[in-house]
Rosetta silent file (secondary structure, phi, psi, omega in degrees, C-alpha in Angstrom):
SEQUENCE: XXXXXXXXXXXXXXXXXXXXXXXXXXXXXXXXXXXXXXXXXXXXXXXXXXXXXXXXXXXXXXXX
SCORE:     score description
SCORE:     0.000 S_00000001
   1 L     0.000  -28.723 -179.061   -8.390   34.912   -5.610 S_00000001
   2 H   -69.584  -35.500  179.164   -5.439   36.378   -3.749 S_00000001
   3 H   -65.572  -38.825 -179.066   -5.743   33.685   -1.024 S_00000001
   4 H   -67.243  -44.311 -179.255   -5.653   30.943   -3.676 S_00000001
   5 H   -69.348  -33.706  176.218   -2.576   32.292   -5.437 S_00000001
   6 H   -65.748  -39.126  178.866   -0.840   32.822   -2.047 S_00000001
   7 H   -61.406  -48.708  179.703   -1.688   29.198   -1.155 S_00000001
   8 H   -65.478  -36.421  178.375   -0.083   27.859   -4.343 S_00000001
   9 H   -63.146  -47.869 -178.859    2.936   30.145   -3.971 S_00000001
  10 H   -69.388  -34.804  176.374    3.590   28.991   -0.402 S_00000001
  11 H   -65.206  -44.018 -179.268    3.000   25.345   -1.323 S_00000001
  12 H   -66.327  -40.877  178.895    5.543   25.451   -4.181 S_00000001
  13 H   -62.808  -41.764  177.860    8.014   27.240   -1.895 S_00000001
  14 H   -61.377  -46.342  179.965    7.487   24.582    0.831 S_00000001
  15 H   -64.158  -34.586 -178.116    8.008   21.758   -1.683 S_00000001
  16 H   -76.880  -44.881 -166.706   11.175   23.265   -3.103 S_00000001
  17 H  -109.941  -19.626 -173.446   12.987   24.349    0.019 S_00000001
  18 L  -114.410  -13.239 -179.241   11.626   22.641    3.115 S_00000001
  19 L   -90.142  134.271  175.515   10.780   19.080    2.037 S_00000001
  20 L   -94.927  108.190 -176.058   13.450   16.456    2.341 S_00000001
  21 L   -86.026  145.322  178.963   13.045   14.187   -0.696 S_00000001
  22 L   -74.374  153.702  175.373   14.406   10.641   -0.564 S_00000001
  23 L   -73.651  169.175  179.513   17.342    9.656   -2.690 S_00000001
  24 H   -61.590  -40.599  179.524   16.915    7.238   -5.587 S_00000001
  25 H   -67.265  -39.825  177.317   18.436    4.434   -3.569 S_00000001
  26 H   -65.152  -38.198 -178.354   16.181    5.059   -0.560 S_00000001
  27 H   -67.717  -38.264  178.523   13.169    5.205   -2.903 S_00000001
  28 H   -68.506  -40.228  178.931   14.088    1.907   -4.561 S_00000001
  29 H   -63.696  -43.355 -179.389   14.610    0.180   -1.182 S_00000001
  30 H   -65.748  -41.964  179.457   11.219    1.437    0.045 S_00000001
  31 H   -64.087  -39.447  178.398    9.483    0.388   -3.164 S_00000001
  32 H   -67.063  -38.557  178.121   11.030   -3.106   -2.933 S_00000001
  33 H   -64.718  -41.477  176.124    9.928   -3.397    0.676 S_00000001
  34 H   -63.533  -41.220 -179.066    6.379   -2.424   -0.230 S_00000001
  35 H   -65.664  -43.897 -179.258    6.353   -4.894   -3.105 S_00000001
  36 H   -66.586  -44.227  178.277    7.627   -7.776   -0.897 S_00000001
  37 H   -61.444  -40.005  177.987    5.154   -6.865    1.859 S_00000001
  38 H   -66.439  -40.740  177.312    2.286   -6.805   -0.579 S_00000001
  39 H   -63.728  -43.342  177.323    3.234  -10.154   -2.038 S_00000001
  40 H   -61.294  -46.213  177.585    3.478  -11.725    1.434 S_00000001
  41 H   -60.508  -42.606  178.022    0.098  -10.287    2.374 S_00000001
  42 H   -63.489  -38.740  178.373   -1.462  -11.576   -0.869 S_00000001
  43 H   -65.832  -46.080  179.226   -0.081  -15.031   -0.245 S_00000001
  44 H   -59.559  -44.814  178.816   -1.379  -15.091    3.331 S_00000001
  45 H   -65.502  -39.575  177.746   -4.832  -13.955    2.235 S_00000001
  46 H   -61.796  -43.474  178.548   -4.810  -16.496   -0.601 S_00000001
  47 H   -63.594  -43.200  178.298   -3.892  -19.343    1.756 S_00000001
  48 H   -61.827  -42.200  178.543   -6.636  -18.256    4.190 S_00000001
  49 H   -61.475  -46.481  179.703   -9.116  -18.141    1.350 S_00000001
  50 H   -64.643  -41.620 -179.779   -8.277  -21.599    0.095 S_00000001
  51 H   -67.107  -41.960  178.483   -8.332  -23.081    3.625 S_00000001
  52 H   -67.586  -36.062  176.982  -11.686  -21.512    4.514 S_00000001
  53 H   -61.382  -47.579 -179.737  -13.127  -22.713    1.181 S_00000001
  54 H   -66.518  -37.243  175.968  -12.064  -26.288    1.848 S_00000001
  55 H   -63.413  -44.703 -178.150  -13.334  -26.181    5.430 S_00000001
  56 H   -67.959  -38.347  177.261  -16.703  -24.815    4.358 S_00000001
  57 H   -63.589  -40.527  178.855  -17.047  -27.353    1.520 S_00000001
  58 H   -65.502  -40.017  179.450  -16.326  -30.152    3.982 S_00000001
  59 H   -63.779  -47.058 -178.155  -18.850  -28.705    6.427 S_00000001
  60 H   -68.515  -32.854  177.695  -21.553  -28.347    3.776 S_00000001
  61 H   -72.882  -18.929 -179.627  -20.907  -31.806    2.377 S_00000001
  62 L   -75.237  -14.788  177.047  -21.349  -33.338    5.791 S_00000001
  63 L   -98.349    9.030  178.722  -25.067  -32.412    5.683 S_00000001
  64 L   -85.289    0.000    0.000  -25.819  -34.099    2.371 S_00000001
């Protein structure tokens, strides 16, 4: 039990005094960048999905 309490004590100390936390402005910029990147990725995957669907439909309809 002493090891566990020592672990939590050192973890809290590390988080308070040794971690460099981002400022609010840096955090907002990073969150915006992640949001934009996620939207671009979703659009690319959506376009790929639609294009593959149309290609496969054309391929399957060619054998009817």
